[in-house]
PyMOL Python script that loads the backbone (N, CA, C, O; Angstrom):
from pymol import cmd

cmd.read_pdbstr("""\
ATOM      1  N   MET A   1       0.802  -1.161  -0.186  1.00  0.00           N
ATOM      2  CA  MET A   1       0.001   0.295   0.058  1.00  0.00           C
ATOM      3  C   MET A   1       1.040   1.454  -0.448  1.00  0.00           C
ATOM      4  O   MET A   1       2.193   1.090  -0.679  1.00  0.00           O
ATOM      5  N   ASN A   2       0.857   2.188  -0.546  1.00  0.00           N
ATOM      6  CA  ASN A   2       1.532   3.425  -0.820  1.00  0.00           C
ATOM      7  C   ASN A   2       0.704   4.341  -0.186  1.00  0.00           C
ATOM      8  O   ASN A   2      -0.409   4.148   0.303  1.00  0.00           O
ATOM      9  N   GLU A   3       1.524   5.604  -0.258  1.00  0.00           N
ATOM     10  CA  GLU A   3       0.832   6.814   0.154  1.00  0.00           C
ATOM     11  C   GLU A   3      -0.440   7.712  -0.107  1.00  0.00           C
ATOM     12  O   GLU A   3      -1.107   8.516   0.545  1.00  0.00           O
ATOM     13  N   LEU A   4      -0.451   7.016  -1.774  1.00  0.00           N
ATOM     14  CA  LEU A   4      -1.585   7.898  -2.483  1.00  0.00           C
ATOM     15  C   LEU A   4      -2.790   7.032  -1.963  1.00  0.00           C
ATOM     16  O   LEU A   4      -3.742   7.721  -1.598  1.00  0.00           O
ATOM     17  N   ASP A   5      -2.944   5.794  -1.858  1.00  0.00           N
ATOM     18  CA  ASP A   5      -4.087   4.819  -1.419  1.00  0.00           C
ATOM     19  C   ASP A   5      -4.083   5.379  -0.362  1.00  0.00           C
ATOM     20  O   ASP A   5      -4.934   6.246  -0.562  1.00  0.00           O
ATOM     21  N   VAL A   6      -3.642   5.555   0.909  1.00  0.00           N
ATOM     22  CA  VAL A   6      -3.998   6.103   2.208  1.00  0.00           C
ATOM     23  C   VAL A   6      -4.329   7.425   2.037  1.00  0.00           C
ATOM     24  O   VAL A   6      -5.163   7.956   2.771  1.00  0.00           O
ATOM     25  N   LEU A   7      -3.936   7.843   1.413  1.00  0.00           N
ATOM     26  CA  LEU A   7      -4.591   9.762   0.937  1.00  0.00           C
ATOM     27  C   LEU A   7      -6.073   9.199   0.583  1.00  0.00           C
ATOM     28  O   LEU A   7      -7.059   9.398   1.294  1.00  0.00           O
ATOM     29  N   ARG A   8      -6.070   8.489  -0.588  1.00  0.00           N
ATOM     30  CA  ARG A   8      -7.559   8.227  -0.845  1.00  0.00           C
ATOM     31  C   ARG A   8      -8.562   7.955   0.041  1.00  0.00           C
ATOM     32  O   ARG A   8      -9.540   8.665   0.273  1.00  0.00           O
ATOM     33  N   ARG A   9      -8.320   7.040   0.464  1.00  0.00           N
ATOM     34  CA  ARG A   9      -9.120   6.043   2.027  1.00  0.00           C
ATOM     35  C   ARG A   9      -9.801   7.451   2.631  1.00  0.00           C
ATOM     36  O   ARG A   9     -10.953   7.884   2.612  1.00  0.00           O
ATOM     37  N   LEU A  10      -8.317   8.049   3.272  1.00  0.00           N
ATOM     38  CA  LEU A  10      -8.833   9.058   4.355  1.00  0.00           C
ATOM     39  C   LEU A  10      -9.714  10.339   3.576  1.00  0.00           C
ATOM     40  O   LEU A  10     -10.562  10.964   4.213  1.00  0.00           O
ATOM     41  N   ALA A  11      -9.428  10.636   2.203  1.00  0.00           N
ATOM     42  CA  ALA A  11     -10.457  11.570   1.604  1.00  0.00           C
ATOM     43  C   ALA A  11     -11.643  10.885   1.353  1.00  0.00           C
ATOM     44  O   ALA A  11     -12.464  11.698   0.927  1.00  0.00           O
ATOM     45  N   SER A  12     -12.120   9.742   1.423  1.00  0.00           N
ATOM     46  CA  SER A  12     -13.409   9.155   0.985  1.00  0.00           C
ATOM     47  C   SER A  12     -13.940   9.243   2.733  1.00  0.00           C
ATOM     48  O   SER A  12     -15.061   9.679   2.999  1.00  0.00           O
ATOM     49  N   ALA A  13     -12.962   8.764   3.849  1.00  0.00           N
ATOM     50  CA  ALA A  13     -13.653   8.770   5.023  1.00  0.00           C
ATOM     51  C   ALA A  13     -14.061  10.315   5.491  1.00  0.00           C
ATOM     52  O   ALA A  13     -14.921  10.664   6.300  1.00  0.00           O
ATOM     53  N   ALA A  14     -13.200  11.066   4.746  1.00  0.00           N
ATOM     54  CA  ALA A  14     -13.638  12.505   5.385  1.00  0.00           C
ATOM     55  C   ALA A  14     -14.803  13.031   4.632  1.00  0.00           C
ATOM     56  O   ALA A  14     -15.350  13.950   5.241  1.00  0.00           O
ATOM     57  N   ARG A  15     -15.514  12.643   3.151  1.00  0.00           N
ATOM     58  CA  ARG A  15     -16.639  13.352   2.940  1.00  0.00           C
ATOM     59  C   ARG A  15     -17.547  12.516   3.434  1.00  0.00           C
ATOM     60  O   ARG A  15     -18.599  13.152   3.495  1.00  0.00           O
ATOM     61  N   ARG A  16     -17.750  11.125   3.929  1.00  0.00           N
ATOM     62  CA  ARG A  16     -18.716  10.885   4.834  1.00  0.00           C
ATOM     63  C   ARG A  16     -19.187  11.739   6.168  1.00  0.00           C
ATOM     64  O   ARG A  16     -20.234  11.967   6.775  1.00  0.00           O
ATOM     65  N   GLU A  17     -18.089  12.002   6.238  1.00  0.00           N
ATOM     66  CA  GLU A  17     -18.487  12.811   7.825  1.00  0.00           C
ATOM     67  C   GLU A  17     -18.994  14.093   7.598  1.00  0.00           C
ATOM     68  O   GLU A  17     -18.473  14.922   6.852  1.00  0.00           O
ATOM     69  N   ASN A  18     -20.696  14.351   8.681  1.00  0.00           N
ATOM     70  CA  ASN A  18     -21.193  15.305   8.367  1.00  0.00           C
ATOM     71  C   ASN A  18     -20.579  16.172   9.231  1.00  0.00           C
ATOM     72  O   ASN A  18     -20.180  15.810  10.338  1.00  0.00           O
ATOM     73  N   PRO A  19     -20.441  17.616   8.692  1.00  0.00           N
ATOM     74  CA  PRO A  19     -19.641  18.623   9.973  1.00  0.00           C
ATOM     75  C   PRO A  19     -20.882  19.037  10.873  1.00  0.00           C
ATOM     76  O   PRO A  19     -22.050  19.007  10.483  1.00  0.00           O
ATOM     77  N   PRO A  20     -20.429  19.453  12.213  1.00  0.00           N
ATOM     78  CA  PRO A  20     -20.862  19.783  13.422  1.00  0.00           C
ATOM     79  C   PRO A  20     -21.765  21.026  12.860  1.00  0.00           C
ATOM     80  O   PRO A  20     -21.303  21.947  12.186  1.00  0.00           O
ATOM     81  N   LEU A  21     -23.265  20.881  13.293  1.00  0.00           N
ATOM     82  CA  LEU A  21     -23.930  22.393  13.017  1.00  0.00           C
ATOM     83  C   LEU A  21     -23.878  23.494  14.261  1.00  0.00           C
ATOM     84  O   LEU A  21     -24.236  23.399  15.435  1.00  0.00           O
ATOM     85  N   ILE A  22     -23.493  24.191  13.774  1.00  0.00           N
ATOM     86  CA  ILE A  22     -23.248  25.409  14.659  1.00  0.00           C
ATOM     87  C   ILE A  22     -24.034  26.290  14.037  1.00  0.00           C
ATOM     88  O   ILE A  22     -24.083  26.324  12.808  1.00  0.00           O
ATOM     89  N   ASP A  23     -25.033  27.441  15.125  1.00  0.00           N
ATOM     90  CA  ASP A  23     -25.628  28.305  14.720  1.00  0.00           C
ATOM     91  C   ASP A  23     -25.307  29.527  15.683  1.00  0.00           C
ATOM     92  O   ASP A  23     -25.447  29.524  16.906  1.00  0.00           O
ATOM     93  N   VAL A  24     -24.859  30.552  14.907  1.00  0.00           N
ATOM     94  CA  VAL A  24     -24.578  31.798  15.730  1.00  0.00           C
ATOM     95  C   VAL A  24     -25.622  32.642  15.343  1.00  0.00           C
ATOM     96  O   VAL A  24     -25.561  33.708  15.955  1.00  0.00           O
ATOM     97  N   SER A  25     -26.495  32.578  14.612  1.00  0.00           N
ATOM     98  CA  SER A  25     -27.453  33.673  14.037  1.00  0.00           C
ATOM     99  C   SER A  25     -27.825  34.187  15.651  1.00  0.00           C
ATOM    100  O   SER A  25     -27.505  35.373  15.730  1.00  0.00           O
ATOM    101  N   GLY A  26     -28.218  33.843  16.556  1.00  0.00           N
ATOM    102  CA  GLY A  26     -28.950  34.121  17.690  1.00  0.00           C
ATOM    103  C   GLY A  26     -27.846  35.259  18.526  1.00  0.00           C
ATOM    104  O   GLY A  26     -28.213  36.357  18.944  1.00  0.00           O
ATOM    105  N   ARG A  27     -26.640  34.790  18.630  1.00  0.00           N
ATOM    106  CA  ARG A  27     -25.804  35.716  19.378  1.00  0.00           C
ATOM    107  C   ARG A  27     -25.447  37.135  18.768  1.00  0.00           C
ATOM    108  O   ARG A  27     -25.272  38.192  19.376  1.00  0.00           O
ATOM    109  N   VAL A  28     -25.375  36.844  17.201  1.00  0.00           N
ATOM    110  CA  VAL A  28     -25.151  38.196  16.472  1.00  0.00           C
ATOM    111  C   VAL A  28     -26.483  39.063  16.446  1.00  0.00           C
ATOM    112  O   VAL A  28     -26.482  40.276  16.656  1.00  0.00           O
ATOM    113  N   LEU A  29     -27.783  38.206  16.126  1.00  0.00           N
ATOM    114  CA  LEU A  29     -28.758  39.298  16.046  1.00  0.00           C
ATOM    115  C   LEU A  29     -28.760  40.121  17.621  1.00  0.00           C
ATOM    116  O   LEU A  29     -29.203  41.263  17.739  1.00  0.00           O
ATOM    117  N   ARG A  30     -28.149  39.275  18.853  1.00  0.00           N
ATOM    118  CA  ARG A  30     -28.468  40.140  20.071  1.00  0.00           C
ATOM    119  C   ARG A  30     -27.515  41.140  20.070  1.00  0.00           C
ATOM    120  O   ARG A  30     -27.907  42.282  20.309  1.00  0.00           O
ATOM    121  N   ALA A  31     -26.191  40.920  19.822  1.00  0.00           N
ATOM    122  CA  ALA A  31     -25.097  41.938  19.821  1.00  0.00           C
ATOM    123  C   ALA A  31     -25.576  43.063  18.995  1.00  0.00           C
ATOM    124  O   ALA A  31     -25.544  44.185  19.501  1.00  0.00           O
ATOM    125  N   ILE A  32     -26.096  42.888  17.577  1.00  0.00           N
ATOM    126  CA  ILE A  32     -26.644  44.014  17.023  1.00  0.00           C
ATOM    127  C   ILE A  32     -27.602  45.070  17.612  1.00  0.00           C
ATOM    128  O   ILE A  32     -27.620  46.300  17.620  1.00  0.00           O
ATOM    129  N   ALA A  33     -28.489  43.973  18.162  1.00  0.00           N
ATOM    130  CA  ALA A  33     -29.735  44.968  18.733  1.00  0.00           C
ATOM    131  C   ALA A  33     -28.909  45.780  19.678  1.00  0.00           C
ATOM    132  O   ALA A  33     -28.720  46.976  19.452  1.00  0.00           O
ATOM    133  N   VAL A  34     -28.276  45.021  21.010  1.00  0.00           N
ATOM    134  CA  VAL A  34     -27.784  45.878  22.222  1.00  0.00           C
ATOM    135  C   VAL A  34     -27.167  47.055  21.400  1.00  0.00           C
ATOM    136  O   VAL A  34     -27.442  48.237  21.610  1.00  0.00           O
ATOM    137  N   ARG A  35     -26.122  46.512  20.240  1.00  0.00           N
ATOM    138  CA  ARG A  35     -25.175  48.005  20.255  1.00  0.00           C
ATOM    139  C   ARG A  35     -25.927  49.240  19.944  1.00  0.00           C
ATOM    140  O   ARG A  35     -27.034  49.467  19.456  1.00  0.00           O
ATOM    141  N   PRO A  36     -25.052  49.885  20.343  1.00  0.00           N
ATOM    142  CA  PRO A  36     -25.632  51.511  20.466  1.00  0.00           C
ATOM    143  C   PRO A  36     -25.621  51.997  19.212  1.00  0.00           C
ATOM    144  O   PRO A  36     -24.730  51.568  18.479  1.00  0.00           O
ATOM    145  N   GLU A  37     -26.553  52.962  18.677  1.00  0.00           N
ATOM    146  CA  GLU A  37     -25.824  53.675  17.448  1.00  0.00           C
ATOM    147  C   GLU A  37     -25.323  54.670  17.563  1.00  0.00           C
ATOM    148  O   GLU A  37     -25.867  55.614  18.136  1.00  0.00           O
ATOM    149  N   ARG A  38     -24.059  54.720  17.005  1.00  0.00           N
ATOM    150  CA  ARG A  38     -23.556  55.934  17.081  1.00  0.00           C
ATOM    151  C   ARG A  38     -23.201  56.709  15.816  1.00  0.00           C
ATOM    152  O   ARG A  38     -22.681  56.161  14.844  1.00  0.00           O
ATOM    153  N   VAL A  39     -23.497  57.989  15.867  1.00  0.00           N
ATOM    154  CA  VAL A  39     -23.523  58.981  14.684  1.00  0.00           C
ATOM    155  C   VAL A  39     -21.865  60.120  14.793  1.00  0.00           C
ATOM    156  O   VAL A  39     -21.735  61.195  15.378  1.00  0.00           O
ATOM    157  N   SER A  40     -20.950  59.419  14.074  1.00  0.00           N
ATOM    158  CA  SER A  40     -20.140  60.607  14.221  1.00  0.00           C
ATOM    159  C   SER A  40     -19.987  61.707  13.297  1.00  0.00           C
ATOM    160  O   SER A  40     -20.056  61.795  12.071  1.00  0.00           O
ATOM    161  N   ARG A  41     -19.708  62.709  14.454  1.00  0.00           N
ATOM    162  CA  ARG A  41     -19.767  63.831  13.998  1.00  0.00           C
ATOM    163  C   ARG A  41     -18.371  64.481  12.574  1.00  0.00           C
ATOM    164  O   ARG A  41     -18.292  65.381  11.738  1.00  0.00           O
ATOM    165  N   VAL A  42     -17.570  63.376  13.046  1.00  0.00           N
ATOM    166  CA  VAL A  42     -16.541  63.556  11.516  1.00  0.00           C
ATOM    167  C   VAL A  42     -17.335  63.120  10.337  1.00  0.00           C
ATOM    168  O   VAL A  42     -17.487  63.869   9.373  1.00  0.00           O
ATOM    169  N   PHE A  43     -17.753  62.139  10.382  1.00  0.00           N
ATOM    170  CA  PHE A  43     -18.367  61.608   8.891  1.00  0.00           C
ATOM    171  C   PHE A  43     -19.490  62.706   8.493  1.00  0.00           C
ATOM    172  O   PHE A  43     -19.687  63.034   7.323  1.00  0.00           O
ATOM    173  N   PHE A  44     -20.200  63.234   9.584  1.00  0.00           N
ATOM    174  CA  PHE A  44     -20.987  64.737   8.449  1.00  0.00           C
ATOM    175  C   PHE A  44     -19.884  65.492   8.636  1.00  0.00           C
ATOM    176  O   PHE A  44     -20.465  66.381   8.013  1.00  0.00           O
ATOM    177  N   ALA A  45     -19.163  65.834   8.820  1.00  0.00           N
ATOM    178  CA  ALA A  45     -18.395  67.189   8.475  1.00  0.00           C
ATOM    179  C   ALA A  45     -17.422  66.706   7.249  1.00  0.00           C
ATOM    180  O   ALA A  45     -16.928  67.529   6.478  1.00  0.00           O
ATOM    181  N   PHE A  46     -17.193  65.297   7.141  1.00  0.00           N
ATOM    182  CA  PHE A  46     -16.780  64.754   5.764  1.00  0.00           C
ATOM    183  C   PHE A  46     -17.514  64.986   4.727  1.00  0.00           C
ATOM    184  O   PHE A  46     -17.387  65.535   3.633  1.00  0.00           O
ATOM    185  N   ALA A  47     -18.341  64.424   5.338  1.00  0.00           N
ATOM    186  CA  ALA A  47     -19.609  64.270   3.798  1.00  0.00           C
ATOM    187  C   ALA A  47     -20.106  65.946   3.509  1.00  0.00           C
ATOM    188  O   ALA A  47     -20.310  66.358   2.367  1.00  0.00           O
ATOM    189  N   GLY A  48     -20.215  66.578   4.410  1.00  0.00           N
ATOM    190  CA  GLY A  48     -20.677  68.281   4.274  1.00  0.00           C
ATOM    191  C   GLY A  48     -19.116  68.701   3.503  1.00  0.00           C
ATOM    192  O   GLY A  48     -19.369  69.560   2.658  1.00  0.00           O
ATOM    193  N   ALA A  49     -18.316  68.532   3.511  1.00  0.00           N
ATOM    194  CA  ALA A  49     -17.024  68.861   3.046  1.00  0.00           C
ATOM    195  C   ALA A  49     -16.784  68.511   1.400  1.00  0.00           C
ATOM    196  O   ALA A  49     -16.539  69.338   0.521  1.00  0.00           O
ATOM    197  N   CYS A  50     -16.889  67.435   1.285  1.00  0.00           N
ATOM    198  CA  CYS A  50     -16.860  66.506   0.035  1.00  0.00           C
ATOM    199  C   CYS A  50     -18.394  67.245  -0.839  1.00  0.00           C
ATOM    200  O   CYS A  50     -18.431  67.502  -2.042  1.00  0.00           O
ATOM    201  N   SER A  51     -19.397  67.437   0.032  1.00  0.00           N
ATOM    202  CA  SER A  51     -20.429  67.678  -1.126  1.00  0.00           C
ATOM    203  C   SER A  51     -20.273  69.506  -1.319  1.00  0.00           C
ATOM    204  O   SER A  51     -20.850  70.123  -2.214  1.00  0.00           O
ATOM    205  N   ALA A  52     -19.533  70.035  -0.460  1.00  0.00           N
ATOM    206  CA  ALA A  52     -19.268  71.524  -1.112  1.00  0.00           C
ATOM    207  C   ALA A  52     -18.114  71.658  -2.366  1.00  0.00           C
ATOM    208  O   ALA A  52     -18.177  72.608  -3.147  1.00  0.00           O
ATOM    209  N   ALA A  53     -17.065  70.625  -2.479  1.00  0.00           N
ATOM    210  CA  ALA A  53     -16.116  70.748  -2.963  1.00  0.00           C
ATOM    211  C   ALA A  53     -16.474  70.377  -4.630  1.00  0.00           C
ATOM    212  O   ALA A  53     -15.884  70.900  -5.576  1.00  0.00           O
ATOM    213  N   ALA A  54     -17.765  69.182  -4.772  1.00  0.00           N
ATOM    214  CA  ALA A  54     -18.333  68.693  -5.810  1.00  0.00           C
ATOM    215  C   ALA A  54     -18.649  69.946  -6.400  1.00  0.00           C
ATOM    216  O   ALA A  54     -18.151  70.405  -7.428  1.00  0.00           O
ATOM    217  N   MET A  55     -19.883  70.685  -5.365  1.00  0.00           N
ATOM    218  CA  MET A  55     -20.649  71.730  -5.934  1.00  0.00           C
ATOM    219  C   MET A  55     -20.044  72.821  -6.627  1.00  0.00           C
ATOM    220  O   MET A  55     -20.730  73.554  -7.339  1.00  0.00           O
ATOM    221  N   VAL A  56     -18.459  73.042  -6.436  1.00  0.00           N
ATOM    222  CA  VAL A  56     -17.766  73.906  -6.657  1.00  0.00           C
ATOM    223  C   VAL A  56     -17.344  73.479  -8.555  1.00  0.00           C
ATOM    224  O   VAL A  56     -17.290  74.044  -9.647  1.00  0.00           O
ATOM    225  N   VAL A  57     -17.104  71.933  -7.854  1.00  0.00           N
ATOM    226  CA  VAL A  57     -16.484  71.560  -9.376  1.00  0.00           C
ATOM    227  C   VAL A  57     -17.971  71.316 -10.348  1.00  0.00           C
ATOM    228  O   VAL A  57     -17.802  71.195 -11.562  1.00  0.00           O
ATOM    229  N   PHE A  58     -18.790  71.277 -10.032  1.00  0.00           N
ATOM    230  CA  PHE A  58     -19.723  71.232 -10.694  1.00  0.00           C
ATOM    231  C   PHE A  58     -19.982  72.952 -11.448  1.00  0.00           C
ATOM    232  O   PHE A  58     -19.965  73.004 -12.678  1.00  0.00           O
ATOM    233  N   PHE A  59     -20.116  73.735 -10.975  1.00  0.00           N
ATOM    234  CA  PHE A  59     -20.041  74.968 -11.063  1.00  0.00           C
ATOM    235  C   PHE A  59     -18.909  75.139 -12.146  1.00  0.00           C
ATOM    236  O   PHE A  59     -19.293  75.170 -13.315  1.00  0.00           O
ATOM    237  N   LEU A  60     -17.918  75.223 -11.963  1.00  0.00           N
ATOM    238  CA  LEU A  60     -16.797  75.682 -12.414  1.00  0.00           C
ATOM    239  C   LEU A  60     -16.929  74.573 -14.262  1.00  0.00           C
ATOM    240  O   LEU A  60     -16.664  74.950 -15.403  1.00  0.00           O
ATOM    241  N   ALA A  61     -17.395  73.325 -13.796  1.00  0.00           N
ATOM    242  CA  ALA A  61     -17.512  72.289 -15.018  1.00  0.00           C
ATOM    243  C   ALA A  61     -18.466  73.316 -15.709  1.00  0.00           C
ATOM    244  O   ALA A  61     -17.996  73.933 -16.665  1.00  0.00           O
ATOM    245  N   LEU A  62     -19.758  73.566 -15.330  1.00  0.00           N
ATOM    246  CA  LEU A  62     -20.763  74.250 -15.819  1.00  0.00           C
ATOM    247  C   LEU A  62     -20.414  75.311 -16.602  1.00  0.00           C
ATOM    248  O   LEU A  62     -20.925  75.382 -17.720  1.00  0.00           O
ATOM    249  N   ARG A  63     -19.457  76.357 -16.153  1.00  0.00           N
ATOM    250  CA  ARG A  63     -18.852  77.403 -16.881  1.00  0.00           C
ATOM    251  C   ARG A  63     -18.050  77.228 -17.774  1.00  0.00           C
ATOM    252  O   ARG A  63     -17.682  78.154 -18.497  1.00  0.00           O
ATOM    253  N   ALA A  64     -17.548  75.781 -17.917  1.00  0.00           N
ATOM    254  CA  ALA A  64     -16.943  75.575 -18.547  1.00  0.00           C
ATOM    255  C   ALA A  64     -17.353  75.157 -19.818  1.00  0.00           C
ATOM    256  O   ALA A  64     -16.958  75.814 -20.781  1.00  0.00           O
ATOM    257  N   TRP A  65     -18.189  74.030 -20.026  1.00  0.00           N
ATOM    258  CA  TRP A  65     -19.392  73.637 -21.116  1.00  0.00           C
ATOM    259  C   TRP A  65     -19.676  74.726 -21.624  1.00  0.00           C
ATOM    260  O   TRP A  65     -19.299  74.695 -22.796  1.00  0.00           O
ATOM    261  N   ALA A  66     -20.376  76.167 -21.252  1.00  0.00           N
ATOM    262  CA  ALA A  66     -21.104  77.018 -21.545  1.00  0.00           C
ATOM    263  C   ALA A  66     -20.021  77.809 -22.278  1.00  0.00           C
ATOM    264  O   ALA A  66     -20.327  78.209 -23.401  1.00  0.00           O
ATOM    265  N   ALA A  67     -19.019  78.044 -21.897  1.00  0.00           N
ATOM    266  CA  ALA A  67     -17.632  78.503 -22.838  1.00  0.00           C
ATOM    267  C   ALA A  67     -17.378  77.463 -24.047  1.00  0.00           C
ATOM    268  O   ALA A  67     -17.028  77.997 -25.099  1.00  0.00           O
ATOM    269  N   TRP A  68     -17.509  75.991 -24.056  1.00  0.00           N
ATOM    270  CA  TRP A  68     -16.903  75.677 -25.260  1.00  0.00           C
ATOM    271  C   TRP A  68     -18.360  75.335 -26.235  1.00  0.00           C
ATOM    272  O   TRP A  68     -18.328  74.937 -27.399  1.00  0.00           O
ATOM    273  N   GLN A  69     -19.715  75.629 -25.356  1.00  0.00           N
ATOM    274  CA  GLN A  69     -20.340  75.618 -26.584  1.00  0.00           C
ATOM    275  C   GLN A  69     -20.381  76.525 -27.179  1.00  0.00           C
ATOM    276  O   GLN A  69     -21.011  76.300 -28.212  1.00  0.00           O
ATOM    277  N   ASP A  70     -19.880  77.975 -27.090  1.00  0.00           N
ATOM    278  CA  ASP A  70     -19.963  79.052 -28.032  1.00  0.00           C
ATOM    279  C   ASP A  70     -18.624  79.638 -28.125  1.00  0.00           C
ATOM    280  O   ASP A  70     -18.328  80.729 -27.636  1.00  0.00           O
ATOM    281  N   PRO A  71     -17.915  78.960 -28.698  1.00  0.00           N
ATOM    282  CA  PRO A  71     -16.691  79.181 -29.052  1.00  0.00           C
ATOM    283  C   PRO A  71     -15.682  81.290 -29.617  1.00  0.00           C
ATOM    284  O   PRO A  71     -14.605  81.883 -29.687  1.00  0.00           O
ATOM    285  N   VAL A  72     -17.179  81.421 -29.826  1.00  0.00           N
ATOM    286  CA  VAL A  72     -17.181  82.837 -30.439  1.00  0.00           C
ATOM    287  C   VAL A  72     -17.279  84.228 -29.082  1.00  0.00           C
ATOM    288  O   VAL A  72     -16.959  85.414 -29.152  1.00  0.00           O
ATOM    289  N   ASN A  73     -17.913  83.339 -27.834  1.00  0.00           N
ATOM    290  CA  ASN A  73     -17.653  84.434 -27.056  1.00  0.00           C
ATOM    291  C   ASN A  73     -16.697  84.470 -26.612  1.00  0.00           C
ATOM    292  O   ASN A  73     -16.515  85.541 -26.034  1.00  0.00           O
ATOM    293  N   ASP A  74     -15.632  83.592 -26.543  1.00  0.00           N
ATOM    294  CA  ASP A  74     -14.466  84.182 -26.071  1.00  0.00           C
ATOM    295  C   ASP A  74     -13.597  85.237 -26.882  1.00  0.00           C
ATOM    296  O   ASP A  74     -12.867  86.117 -26.424  1.00  0.00           O
ATOM    297  N   LEU A  75     -13.828  84.964 -28.014  1.00  0.00           N
ATOM    298  CA  LEU A  75     -13.268  85.716 -29.104  1.00  0.00           C
ATOM    299  C   LEU A  75     -13.994  87.530 -28.909  1.00  0.00           C
ATOM    300  O   LEU A  75     -13.351  88.579 -28.958  1.00  0.00           O
ATOM    301  N   VAL A  76     -15.323  87.375 -28.712  1.00  0.00           N
ATOM    302  CA  VAL A  76     -15.863  88.508 -28.439  1.00  0.00           C
ATOM    303  C   VAL A  76     -15.563  89.231 -27.167  1.00  0.00           C
ATOM    304  O   VAL A  76     -15.471  90.448 -27.013  1.00  0.00           O
ATOM    305  N   GLY A  77     -15.386  87.996 -26.017  1.00  0.00           N
ATOM    306  CA  GLY A  77     -14.878  88.828 -24.854  1.00  0.00           C
ATOM    307  C   GLY A  77     -13.540  89.188 -24.904  1.00  0.00           C
ATOM    308  O   GLY A  77     -13.259  89.605 -23.781  1.00  0.00           O
ATOM    309  N   SER A  78     -12.602  89.240 -25.606  1.00  0.00           N
ATOM    310  CA  SER A  78     -11.378  89.364 -25.282  1.00  0.00           C
ATOM    311  C   SER A  78     -11.255  91.012 -26.246  1.00  0.00           C
ATOM    312  O   SER A  78     -10.442  91.900 -25.991  1.00  0.00           O
ATOM    313  N   PHE A  79     -12.365  91.044 -27.420  1.00  0.00           N
ATOM    314  CA  PHE A  79     -12.499  92.665 -28.186  1.00  0.00           C
ATOM    315  C   PHE A  79     -13.205  93.339 -27.256  1.00  0.00           C
ATOM    316  O   PHE A  79     -12.559  94.330 -26.917  1.00  0.00           O
ATOM    317  N   SER A  80     -14.044  93.272 -26.791  1.00  0.00           N
ATOM    318  CA  SER A  80     -14.807  94.131 -25.982  1.00  0.00           C
ATOM    319  C   SER A  80     -13.976  94.938 -24.769  1.00  0.00           C
ATOM    320  O   SER A  80     -14.508  95.941 -24.294  1.00  0.00           O
ATOM    321  N   MET A  81     -12.597  94.473 -24.243  1.00  0.00           N
ATOM    322  CA  MET A  81     -11.951  95.163 -23.575  1.00  0.00           C
ATOM    323  C   MET A  81     -11.163  96.155 -24.034  1.00  0.00           C
ATOM    324  O   MET A  81     -10.705  97.033 -23.304  1.00  0.00           O
ATOM    325  N   VAL A  82     -10.959  96.069 -25.288  1.00  0.00           N
ATOM    326  CA  VAL A  82      -9.971  96.903 -26.762  1.00  0.00           C
ATOM    327  C   VAL A  82     -11.278  97.643 -27.191  1.00  0.00           C
ATOM    328  O   VAL A  82     -11.023  98.756 -27.649  1.00  0.00           O
ATOM    329  N   MET A  83     -12.504  97.357 -27.171  1.00  0.00           N
ATOM    330  CA  MET A  83     -13.374  98.476 -27.446  1.00  0.00           C
ATOM    331  C   MET A  83     -14.117  99.400 -26.482  1.00  0.00           C
ATOM    332  O   MET A  83     -14.970 100.244 -26.757  1.00  0.00           O
ATOM    333  N   GLN A  84     -13.647  99.084 -25.376  1.00  0.00           N
ATOM    334  CA  GLN A  84     -13.980 100.323 -24.290  1.00  0.00           C
ATOM    335  C   GLN A  84     -12.887 101.272 -24.250  1.00  0.00           C
ATOM    336  O   GLN A  84     -12.948 102.253 -23.509  1.00  0.00           O
TER     337      GLN A  84
END
""", "prot")
cmd.dss("prot")
cmd.show_as("cartoon", "prot")
cmd.util.cbc("prot")
cmd.orient("prot")
């Protein structure tokens, strides 16, 4: 008998075994129910700063898009200072 046959017998014996049943759902649900809800002010400050930055980028992009839509606008704008 060689090592490969031993391993095959051990593998077939392991396949016949049933794993033990462990139910942890009750403990997990209890831990979630008991845990107090913590709201971090740092999270809300970070979210507000990100929103403000996103609004600034949006308005800058909107202005750039409006200028890109009408390329003559830049040409007329540069002449308007000379015409005064």
